[in-house]
N, C-alpha and C positions, 0 to 999 in steps of 0.2 A: 728386535736386540740379535746379537749373533751374541750367545751364550752357548758354554761348550758344557754339559752334565756330564758325568759318567752313566755308566750305565743303569745302575741304581738308582742315583736320583731322576734320569728320566723317567724311570718307570713310576717312582712315587711323585713326582710331578704330574707325572699325564693323571695319577688317581687320584691327586688331591686337586687338580681343575675341570676333571669328566666332570661335568653334573647331571649326566643322568646313566652313570655308572650304579648308584646306589650306594653307593659309598661312605662312611661319613665317619668311619676314625680310621686313622693308620699310624700304625708302630711303625718306626724306621729306626735301624741302627743294630747295637747289639757288642759292637767292638770302638777300637779306639781310632780317632780319626779317618773317619767312614764319611765327613762329609754331613754330618747330620746338624748343625749347625748352620751353616752356609745353608744348606738347602731349607729351613725351616725359615729362615730372614728372606730368601729369595722367591718366595712361596708370599710369606706377608708381604712383600711390598711391591710383588707384580701386581697381585689380588686390588694392592689399594688406586695401582694406577688404572686398573680398568674397571673397577666398580666405583664411580663418586659417591661421595658421603658413605660409605663403609665404614666398620670400623672393625680393626684386628686389633688379640689380644695375643702378647707374649709374654712369658710367665718362668719365673721358673720358683726355687723353693726358699732359699736366702736373698736377698734385696743387692746385698754384697757378691756373692756370686754372676747372679743377671747381669749387675752393671759391667765386671771385669770381664767377662767370657762372651755371655750370648750378647749385653751392648757392643760388645767391641768388633763381634763380628759384623751385627749390624750396616757397625758405620762401615767397614768393612769393603760389603756388598753395597752398600749406597755407591760407593766411592769405585767400583766396579763399572757399575753403572753411568756415571757420571749423577748422578742426582745430588751432589750431597749442594748443592746452591738452590735447588730445589722447592726443597723443605725444611722443616721450622721444624726443633726443639726445643722442647718447654721443661726444664729438670724439674729442680725438689721436689714437690710434693705430686707436681704433675708427671713426669716421667715419661711425656705422649710428642710421639713424629706428628708434626700436621703436613696433607702434601695440601699441592695450592686448586689440587678438582673437590677439595671438602672432607677426603679420606684423612681417616688418623688411625695409629696402630697406639697402644697403653702397652707401657711396661710397669708388670707386676709381682712382688714375689706372694709365695701364695701360702707362705708358711702357718703353720698347725699353732693356733693359740687357744690355751686354753679357759680366756676371757670370750674365745669366741670359736667354740666346737664344731657347730655349723656353719661355719664359712659367710658368715651371713650379710660380711662384707661387700660381697661382689652382688649380692641381690638387688643395686641399682643397675647395673650395668646393660648395655643393651651390645650386641657384637655380630659380628657379621661371622668369624673365621677365630681356628684358637689355633697356637704351637707354644706347648709347654715344652722347654728344654729338661731334658735330664730328667726323666718326669717318673722315673724308679726312688728319686726323691721324695715325693709328690705324695700323698693320700689321697685314695683313690676318692674320697666324699670329696673333697674339692676339686676333683678333673666333675665329677657329677654335676657339684653346683654351677661349675662352668657353665659347662652344657647346656645349663639351664637357659642360661644366659643369652642364646641363639635366637632374638626378634632381631635383627637387623639384615631381612634378607633379600633383601629389593628396593631399587631407588630409583631415578634417574640418570640415564642416559644425556650428553650433549645433544641430540640429536630428537630429543623431546621422546624415543621407548625408553623402556622401564627396563632393566637388568634384574636377574633375580638368581639366585643362589640356592642352594639346598646349605646345610646345615656343616661344616668340614670341621676336625681338629685333628693334627698330627702333634705325635709325640714321639719328641726322641730319648732315647734309651740307651747306658751301658747294662750287661747281665745284672738281672736280680733275680730274686724269686718272690716279689712282688705281686702287685695286681696286677703287673701289663704280662707279666709271666702266669697267671694265671687264665688273664682274660685273652689274650694276644697268641704268644711263644708254647701254649702247650699245645693248645685247640687248632694250632697252624699243624702242629706234629703231628697229632690227631686225627688230622682230616674232619673235624668239629668248626674251626673256625665258623663264627658267624657269619652270615653274606654282607650285613654292613660293616665289615670291618675287615684287614690286610694287613698286614703283618713282612718285611723285608728285612732281611742282618744286610746290613752292608758292613764291610772287614776293613781293616785298611790296607789288605789285597784289593779291595776294589775301589782305593783314590791312586787315579793314576800320578798326581801329584806328589806323593806321601814320598820320602826318601827312602834308601837304604839304609841311610845312617840309622834315624828313627823307628826303622823294624829291627836291625841291630839290636839297637837297645832295649826294646820289647822285649825279645824273646832272651835278654840274660836275666829277663825279673824275675820273679817264682813264681813256682806251676801254675799260683791260682790268677795270679794277673795276668798269666801267658794266656792261660783255658781263657779266661776271660775278655779280655781287649783283643787278643791276636786270633782266636777260634769264634770267638763268641757263644762262647757255655754258658749258657744260663742255666746251670744244671752249679755249677762251681757258683758259691758264694764266701763273696771277703767282706761279711758281716761279720763283727768280731761276737758277737755276739749269738750266732749260729753251734749249737752242742756238737754237730756229727762231721766228719770230715765226709765229703763228697763218694770220694774215694770207696772209703770202708763203706761205708753206703749200699755203695757195687758190688763188694764183696761178702757183704752179707748173707748173701745167697750163693754162693760160689764159695764158702769156707767147709770145704770138703773135710780136710782136718777136722774139725770139731765134728766128734761122730757120739752116735745115740747110745751114749753110754752115762748111767746116774740115774736118779731117781727120776719117778713120773711127775707130773703135774697139768694143772689147766687153768688155761686164764681165757677170759669169754667178756668181751664190751654187749651189754644189753640192749636190745632195742624190739618194742613193739611195735602198732600201731602208728603211724604219725610221726616216728620215730628215727635216728639214722640207722645202724646194721647193725643186725644182732652177727658178732664175730666170735670163736674161740680157736683156739690155739693149742694142740693136745703138745707136749714137752717131752723128750726124755733125753736129758742132764740138759743143756746147753742149746737143743736141735729143736726149733717150734714150728710142728706141721700147723696150717690150718686146716681145720678139721670142716669147721661149720662157718660158711660164710651168706648172708640171708638177707634182703632187702624189706622185707616185712612178715613176724611171726610171732602169730597172740600166744598170749601167756603160757597158754597148758603147754600149746608145741614148743615154745623157749623148755619148758621144763622139762617136757619128755626126750628134747634134742642131746640137755648138755646130761641128762640119765643114761643114755645110753650111749654119749661118748667114755663117759667115766666108766662106764664095764665094760666096753668094746675094747678101751687101753689099758684098763686096771689101773686108774687112779686115781687114787685113797679124798676121801670124799676131805678132808682134813688137807689135802694138796691141790685143791679146786679155788680159786678168787673170782669172785664176779665183782662188777659195779655196783655198789652197793646207794651211793650217792641218788641216783635215778628207777630205772621204774626192775632194775636188776634187785631194789633194796626187796621184793616179796618172793626169792626165789628159797631165801635161808630156811621161809616156815616151814617148806617143801619140800625141800632136799637139809635136812639137819645133818649140820655137820658143816659145813660150805660156806668158807673166809670170806667176809665182807670186805671189799674194799671203799673206806673211804678220806677221797685226794684228800681233804680239809684236815686230816687229821695228824696226830703230831709223831712225828718222823722221830727214825731209830738214832739219827746224826744229828745235835741241838744244830748246826752248821746251815740245813734246811730249812725252809719256813715252814713244808707240810709235807705227809706222807708222798702228795704226787711230785712233788717239786727233788724230792729223795729219790723216787724212784724210776722217775727219767734222765736225772743225771746220771746209775748206774745205769739202766740204757744204753747212753750215749758213751760212758764209760765200753761198757763190753763190745761193741758194735766199735770204735774207735780201734778199742786195741783185738781187734776178730776172733773175738772168744766165744761168737756168736751167731746163732745159722741157722735160717729159715726156709721152708719149704713151701711153696706156694707156685698159683701158677701165673703167669706172666704179665695179668692183668691185674693180680692182687700186688707184684714186683711195684710195677708202677705206683702205686698207688701208695704204697709205701714208702717209697721214694719222693714222690712229691709230699707225703704228711711230712715224716721224719725231715728233709731238708729242712720243710719250713720252720722246722722247731728253732727255737731261739732263748737262750739267756734273757730273763727280765733284770732290769734294775743295777744292769753290768757295770754304769759307771758310779752306781754307790757305794764305796768301798763298805758298808758299815752293813747294811742291810742284807737277810742270810739269802741264801741264794734262791732261788727261784725261774718257771722257767713262765713264760706269756699266758696269758690266760684263754682258755678256750676261746671264747669271741672274736680276739685280736685274731688269735689262730687261723682258725674260719674263713675269717674275714683273708687272709693271706693264701688260704688254700680253692679263693675265689666262691665260699660260700660251703664247702664239704667239713662235713665232720673229720677228724683223726681219729676213725674210729680204728683199724688196726694200730697204732700206734698207742694208741688208750687201750690194746689186748695187749699186746709189747712188754706195753712200759707196768703194768700191774703186776704181772710174773715176777717182774723183779721185789716183788714182797717177799720173794723168797728167796732170794739171792740179795738182799745187803750187805752191809760189812763186805769183807774179802770175797771177790769172785770165786767161786766154786765151780764143780761139774755139775750143777745141778744142784735141784729141789731139793731139800733135805727134808727126814723126818727124825724126829728124835723116839729110840723103843725103849722101852723098860723091861729086863726079864723077869721075874719072878723063880725063887728059887723053890724049890720045895722042900728041902733042908732046913 
């Protein structure tokens, strides 16, 4: 076949068809009109022609979008290749294409269903390869289940020999802060991408067939849309549930107009052996300096480190807050007077679900208003941006529920299993800043007259 792929498509197709490179997962996309769906459908069709009796799987979260978009592109690719009359489509409950050599392709919705939280409905499939269109919409659990169905990896050729392949998955995507960001985009940026994975950013300008009218119209969109769909910036999240503006999050570390003026306080997310990180911030007004950051600390060392921090930075115990829902609960017995933070506790404002939600909304408010500054290392800054960039409001479509943020387990999933320790440390400090924004933590002092 004489098929002209653009440079990014050719690079991706080469990775997908090379059975000796050890790459089993490819994330392709990042911008609008980069040829994502066309490439995925082309790869699936050519595999079916090349491997008799093989089985492909093309999916998207919602069936209606799958049939209105991906399926339409699939038909266009078939027509482009002159194969429309050579394959048989069975619709209805089947939604599959059958090729003359015994190969077939399933078209399926992989929408999450409460009655099937583990996606058991895909347990009986045997497939050769997988194309997930708009993968940012799909739960990571569904991807893992589908990849476990790679069992048809060899078959007969017409000449009596056998073909053999390694399992391959292609995921198309637009920018988001979900599992494809934490498993592909961020590691590729950091140089830590697993050797069995590849990420290729495909943007509108990579498509030689796109019209200038389309580009001009896209560039007239709002800032977030331009950053995401033209520049392929994954850090800009258009999810309405996101609490913090990305630009404000970047400014968090450069708000030099916020001076170290006001009350002194301390907030600490505690971790001991087997837990996440021990992170403590020393605050002067609304400026936080990260003083302690350790992966592991014995209980005695945590106690001593926190005590020395309060002494060195002249922080009152009553203006020191630690997480009391986990291992930090032991500290109050040794550091009398410090404040325990119970995330599920009663909020000051009844509009919020609990104290944790109230403090996270307050943190988001101060960050978005550029009324807070964090002093830290470059590595800590990247981690904080990742954590707070994935923070989302819960139940956003329910106008009856009290304001809340996503559960920690869900947040950790978005962060690739990492705990939002730095965010929790910053959030707990908001217990001194609830109500209207202040210049920092405040202490109430009573003066007794001798008269």
